[in-house]
C-alpha positions in Angstrom: -4.5 11.0 0.9 -6.1 7.6 1.6 -9.8 7.4 2.2 -11.2 7.5 5.7 -14.5 5.9 6.5 -16.5 6.4 9.7 -18.9 3.7 10.7 -21.3 2.6 13.5 -22.5 -0.7 14.6 -26.3 -0.6 15.0 -26.8 -4.0 16.6 -28.7 -3.8 19.9 -26.3 -6.2 21.6 -23.2 -4.2 20.6 -21.9 -1.3 22.8 -19.5 0.2 20.2 -20.4 3.8 19.4 -18.4 4.4 16.2 -15.0 3.7 14.6 -12.9 4.9 11.7 -11.3 2.9 8.9 -8.2 4.4 7.5 -7.5 2.9 4.1 -4.0 2.4 2.8 -2.9 3.4 -0.7 -2.9 -0.3 -1.9 -6.5 -1.1 -1.0 -8.4 -2.4 -4.0 -10.7 0.1 -5.7 -14.3 -0.4 -4.6 -13.4 -1.7 -1.1 -16.3 -0.6 1.2 -17.9 -1.3 4.5 -19.2 -4.7 3.4 -15.6 -6.0 3.5 -15.3 -5.4 7.3 -16.7 -6.6 10.5 -17.4 -4.7 13.8 -14.2 -4.6 15.8 -16.2 -5.0 19.0 -18.8 -7.6 18.4 -17.4 -9.2 15.3 -20.6 -9.0 13.2 -20.9 -7.4 9.8 -24.7 -7.2 9.5 -25.1 -4.1 11.7 -22.5 -1.8 10.2 -23.6 1.5 8.7 -21.5 4.2 7.2 -21.7 7.6 8.9 -22.1 10.4 6.3 -21.0 14.0 7.0 
């Protein structure tokens, strides 16, 4: 089963609560949150992984 990653954008000017990234089987090993941007505000500097 491909990896699922839950993330939140912590920027004060962003209203996004949380989102999930559903990896595909062909994602390169080691791909993490640093490879993505917030789907709402478009910034990468406020993304944090939510841990269970």
